[in-house]
C-alpha positions in Angstrom: -12.5 9.3 17.0 -10.2 12.3 16.4 -11.6 15.7 17.1 -10.7 16.8 13.6 -12.6 13.9 12.1 -15.7 14.9 14.1 -15.4 18.5 12.8 -15.3 17.2 9.2 -18.2 14.8 9.7 -20.7 16.5 12.1 -22.8 17.9 9.2 -23.4 14.5 7.5 -27.1 13.8 7.1 -28.5 10.3 6.5 -32.1 9.8 5.4 -33.2 6.4 6.7 -35.9 5.0 4.6 -35.6 1.4 5.7 -33.3 0.9 8.8 -34.0 -2.8 9.0 -32.8 -3.4 5.5 -29.7 -1.2 5.9 -28.5 -2.9 9.1 -28.2 -6.2 7.2 -25.3 -4.8 5.2 -21.8 -5.9 6.4 -18.7 -4.0 5.5 -15.1 -5.2 5.8 -12.7 -2.4 5.5 -9.0 -1.6 5.6 -8.3 -0.3 9.1 -6.5 2.7 7.7 -9.5 4.1 5.8 -10.8 7.0 8.0 -14.3 8.1 8.9 -16.2 4.9 8.0 -18.0 4.6 11.3 -19.4 8.1 11.0 -20.1 7.6 7.3 -21.6 4.1 7.4 -22.5 3.3 11.0 -26.2 4.2 10.6 -26.8 1.8 7.7 -24.2 -1.0 8.0 -22.1 -3.0 10.4 -18.4 -2.5 10.0 -15.3 -4.6 10.7 -11.7 -3.8 9.9 -8.5 -5.6 9.1 -5.0 -4.5 8.2 -5.0 -4.0 4.4 -2.2 -6.4 3.6 -3.7 -9.1 5.8 -7.2 -9.2 4.1 -7.8 -12.6 2.7 -10.6 -14.8 1.4 -11.3 -16.3 4.9 -12.3 -12.8 6.1 -15.0 -12.3 3.6 -17.7 -14.7 4.9 -21.0 -12.8 5.0 -19.3 -9.6 3.8 -21.4 -7.5 1.3 -19.1 -4.6 0.8 -15.3 -4.5 0.7 -13.5 -1.2 1.2 -9.7 -1.4 0.5 -6.7 0.7 -0.4 -3.9 0.0 -2.9 -2.1 -2.5 -0.6 -4.9 -5.1 -1.1 -5.0 -7.0 -4.4 -8.6 -7.8 -5.4 -9.0 -10.7 -7.8 -10.6 -14.1 -8.1 -8.3 -15.6 -5.4 -9.7 -13.1 -2.9 -13.4 -13.0 -3.9 -14.4 -16.3 -5.5 -17.0 -18.0 -3.4 -17.6 -14.8 -1.3 -20.9 -12.8 -1.0 -19.2 -9.5 -1.8 -21.3 -7.4 -4.1 -19.4 -4.1 -4.0 -15.7 -3.2 -3.9 -14.6 0.3 -3.1 -11.0 1.4 -3.3 -10.2 4.7 -1.5 -7.4 5.4 -3.9 -7.0 7.2 -7.2 -5.4 4.2 -9.0 -7.0 0.9 -9.8 -4.1 -1.3 -10.8 -4.6 -3.4 -7.7 -8.1 -4.3 -8.9 -8.7 -7.1 -11.5 -11.4 -5.2 -13.4 -12.0 -8.0 -15.9 -12.7 -10.4 -13.1 -15.0 -8.0 -11.2 -17.0 -7.3 -14.4 -17.3 -11.0 -15.3 -18.4 -11.8 -11.7 -21.0 -9.1 -11.6 -19.3 -7.3 -8.7 -19.7 -3.5 -8.7 -16.6 -1.5 -8.0 -15.6 2.1 -7.5 -12.5 4.1 -6.6 -11.7 7.7 -5.6 -10.2 9.6 -8.6 -8.9 13.0 -7.6 -9.5 12.5 -3.9 -5.9 13.2 -2.8 -4.8 15.3 -5.8 -4.4 18.5 -3.8 -2.2 16.6 -1.3 0.0 15.3 -4.0 0.5 18.7 -5.5 1.5 20.0 -2.0 4.1 17.2 -1.9 5.5 18.0 -5.4 5.6 21.7 -4.8 7.3 21.2 -1.5 9.9 19.1 -3.3 10.5 21.8 -5.9 10.6 24.7 -3.4 13.1 22.8 -1.1 15.4 22.0 -4.1 16.0 25.5 -5.4 16.5 28.9 -3.8 13.3 30.8 -4.0 14.7 33.5 -6.2 15.8 30.8 -8.7 12.4 29.2 -9.0 11.3 31.4 -11.9 14.3 30.2 -13.9 13.2 26.6 -13.7 11.1 24.7 -16.2 8.9 21.9 -14.7 7.9 19.0 -16.9 4.6 17.4 -16.1 3.9 13.9 -17.4 0.1 13.2 -17.2 -2.6 15.9 -17.3 -5.2 14.2 -15.1 -6.4 15.3 -11.7 -2.9 15.7 -10.2 -1.0 16.8 -13.3 -3.7 19.3 -14.2 -3.7 20.9 -10.7 0.1 21.1 -10.7 -0.2 22.9 -14.0 -2.8 25.3 -12.4 -0.4 26.0 -9.6 2.6 26.8 -11.8 0.5 28.8 -14.2 -1.0 30.8 -11.3 2.5 32.0 -10.3 3.7 32.5 -13.9 6.2 29.7 -13.7 7.4 27.8 -16.8 6.2 24.3 -17.4 5.7 21.8 -20.2 3.1 19.1 -20.0 2.8 15.8 -21.9 -0.3 13.5 -22.1 -1.1 11.6 -25.3 -4.7 11.1 -24.2 -5.6 14.7 -23.4 -5.7 17.7 -25.7 -5.3 20.8 -23.5 -5.0 23.4 -26.3 -2.4 25.3 -24.3 1.1 26.3 -25.6 2.8 24.4 -22.8 1.6 21.0 -24.1 4.2 19.0 -26.1 3.4 16.2 -28.5 6.3 13.9 -27.7 7.8 12.9 -24.4 11.3 13.6 -25.6 10.5 17.3 -25.8 9.9 17.4 -22.1 13.1 15.8 -21.0 15.0 19.2 -21.2 13.1 20.4 -18.1 14.9 21.1 -14.9 12.1 19.2 -13.0 10.2 16.2 -14.2 7.2 15.1 -12.3 5.3 11.9 -13.0 1.5 11.7 -12.7 0.3 8.7 -14.8 -1.6 5.6 -14.0 0.1 2.2 -14.2 -0.7 0.4 -17.4 0.9 -2.6 -19.1 -0.7 -2.5 -22.6 -2.1 -0.2 -25.2 -0.3 2.4 -27.3 1.3 4.2 -24.4 2.0 1.7 -21.6 3.5 3.3 -18.5 5.1 0.2 -16.8 8.8 1.0 -16.8 8.1 4.1 -18.9 11.3 5.5 -17.4 13.9 2.8 -18.2 17.6 3.1 -18.5 17.4 4.8 -21.9 14.9 7.5 -20.9 16.6 8.1 -17.5 19.9 8.7 -19.2 18.3 11.4 -21.4 17.2 13.6 -18.5 19.0 16.9 -18.2 21.9 17.4 -15.9 20.9 17.9 -12.2 17.3 17.2 -13.1 14.9 16.8 -10.2 12.9 13.7 -10.9 9.7 13.3 -8.8 7.6 10.2 -8.8 4.3 10.2 -6.9 2.3 8.1 -9.4 3.1 4.4 -9.2 6.4 2.7 -8.4 6.7 0.6 -11.5 6.4 3.7 -13.8 10.2 3.8 -13.2 12.4 0.8 -13.5 13.7 1.0 -9.9 16.8 -1.2 -10.6 17.7 0.9 -13.6 17.2 4.1 -11.6 19.5 2.8 -8.8 22.2 1.9 -11.4 22.0 5.4 -12.9 22.5 7.0 -9.5 25.1 4.5 -8.3 27.1 5.2 -11.4 27.1 8.9 -10.7 24.4 10.3 -13.0 23.7 13.9 -11.9 20.1 13.3 -11.1 18.2 14.4 -8.0 15.5 12.0 -7.0 12.3 12.7 -5.0 10.5 9.4 -4.7 7.4 8.5 -2.8 6.2 5.3 -4.7 8.2 2.2 -5.2 8.2 -1.2 -6.9 7.3 -4.1 -4.6 6.1 -2.0 -1.7 6.8 -2.5 1.2 9.8 -4.6 0.2 11.4 -1.7 -1.7 14.9 -1.4 -3.1 16.5 0.1 0.0 19.8 1.1 -1.6 17.8 3.3 -3.9 16.1 4.8 -0.9 19.5 5.8 0.5 20.6 7.5 -2.7 17.5 9.6 -3.2 17.5 13.3 -2.4 14.0 12.8 -0.9 12.5 9.4 -0.2 9.2 8.8 1.6 6.9 5.7 2.0 4.0 6.4 -0.2 2.5 9.3 1.8 2.3 12.1 -0.8 -1.5 11.8 -0.9 -1.9 11.5 2.9 -3.5 14.8 3.8 -6.5 14.3 6.1 -9.0 15.9 3.7 -7.7 13.8 0.9 -8.1 10.6 2.9 -11.6 11.6 4.0 -12.6 12.6 0.5 -11.5 9.1 -0.7 -13.7 7.5 2.1 -16.6 9.7 1.1 -16.4 8.9 -2.6 -16.5 5.1 -2.2 -19.2 5.3 0.5 -21.4 7.5 -1.8 -20.9 5.0 -4.6 -21.9 2.1 -2.3 -25.0 4.0 -1.2 -26.0 4.6 -4.8 -25.5 0.9 -5.5 -27.9 0.0 -2.7 -30.4 2.7 -3.6 -29.7 4.7 -0.4 -29.7 8.4 0.0 -26.1 9.7 -0.3 -24.2 11.8 2.2 -22.9 15.2 1.4 -19.1 15.7 1.2 -17.6 17.7 4.0 -13.8 17.4 3.2 -12.5 20.8 2.7 -9.0 22.3 2.1 -7.7 24.9 4.5 -6.5 27.3 1.7 -7.2 27.8 -2.0 -4.6 28.7 -4.5 -6.5 32.0 -5.1 -5.5 33.1 -1.6 -1.9 33.6 -2.7 -0.7 36.5 -4.9 3.0 35.6 -4.9 5.2 32.5 -4.8 6.7 33.9 -1.6 3.3 34.0 0.2 2.5 30.6 -1.1 5.8 29.1 0.0 5.4 30.6 3.5 1.9 29.0 3.8 2.9 25.6 2.4 5.8 25.3 4.8 3.2 25.6 7.6 1.0 23.0 6.1 3.5 20.5 4.7 7.3 20.1 4.7 8.5 17.2 2.6 11.9 17.4 4.3 10.4 16.7 7.7 8.8 13.5 6.3 12.1 12.4 4.7 14.1 13.0 7.9 11.5 11.3 10.1 11.3 8.3 7.8 15.1 7.8 7.7 15.4 8.3 11.4 12.9 5.5 11.9 14.7 3.3 9.4 17.9 3.7 11.4 16.2 2.2 14.4 14.1 -0.4 12.7 14.8 -4.1 12.8 12.7 -4.7 9.7 12.7 -2.0 7.0 9.4 -3.3 5.4 7.6 -3.1 8.7 9.0 0.4 9.2 7.5 1.4 5.8 4.0 0.2 6.8 4.3 1.6 10.4 5.2 5.0 9.1 2.1 5.1 6.9 -0.2 3.6 9.5 0.8 6.2 12.1 1.1 9.2 9.8 0.0 12.4 11.5 -2.9 14.4 10.2 -2.0 17.2 7.9 -4.1 19.7 5.9 -3.9 20.7 2.2 -4.2 23.6 -0.2 -6.8 23.4 -3.0 -5.5 23.7 -6.5 -8.8 23.4 -8.4 -9.7 26.2 -10.7 
């Protein structure tokens, strides 16, 4: 176990009311979910598998399944299993067949907001690396989605007196920066996407940014996607860039991961393999949230969260001070360069995508909560 992991977890307290009962619980988990031995070792047995390799044959005698977004959870995986609880250490749930889980009586949980600070670090690093620092106050940032990530990004921009617009048809913020129609936001110099993936309803987000909407972005717009790959039509996006549209792309999420559209990756200003939310506190917070949900489900006393950010937004009085600190904590350019250097040497691009994520180094984060 990593020293940093121990430092995060050493204060966890478990109250054991029935150790014999608890040791009967068997957990199968994605091998890339951190901290589970420390979080669950006192009350369950744990086995791990690569997330993309988890299959129905692995679930014999498994009570709890802990996964990430790379594992699709549906009837094909769970029918005939003994799984009673599914926890996804992710903010999104589009990889879970919720209708099936409800019909089958299988409890589920995920980790909304767990990595929101980390994603804001990524977005702000993209913005600050794209403009001269003295020009940042001249830019307008368009935020699509006012949830955990979009809301914290707005907090950050507002803290430094930077201009932004925000669009979310489901949330009334009662602030002057909120716009009623998506088209009003397309004039922004930066557009950052923070929406869940949905295929139905009044405001579906699948291919929200298609050829028509992409063509309406302002000249030299910086388009940032850290939400879900299919929120943008990747083929349409490639066509726009390949045809010379003056668009700068910072993209971390892709359609058909890990078999992504590699020519699009080459045309992007910044391209990374779905690591925007990969701060260590964010990962650990995701682990803690699904473990606490499982403990509640089994009637066990819950642990206390220990995942903390190294800095808070309130520590910084100026964008200059913030920029200096963020560069020490996270540099998106370093991830972009490292990823592309590994791609140059890789025999299989898809394997490189997963390898980069699996072996991603620990990084800290700044807290953007009010």
